[in-house]
Steps between C-alpha positions, in 0.01 A plus 500: 500500500276282286316316777518421867663195653155387622367496144806312375463248784132445425577448132768241578278320750216495248730355235626230736147409611386484137787271404439282806130462422581416138758236590283344771210477258723359230650247742152371585381498136468158332723593203801316363841642588562644152170690511587639843837613361324683220278685749803593712684636196197705395458641853864609514480661156183688595660629822813611313294668228288694749808630681678585174202691358469707818873580495501598133192720547657675797834546322329640190315756712826603668677526165221720366532734799879515463475579128241772563725662764798488264299663222380776735852567630681461166 
């Protein structure tokens, strides 16, 4: 098992709190609507990128282990 349910829960709560703080701050910022939209798009892209990089890194490590086991057994 990769991690515990408590760790996963804390990560999700942290993500939600971070998004909430960002959107509350952006809501109160004196920017025009198109500038706020730009900041929202950037925030979503950054969140997606961080999750994707972590997944790719983990998958590459698993693939390396699988290939090493196949080479040892084959």
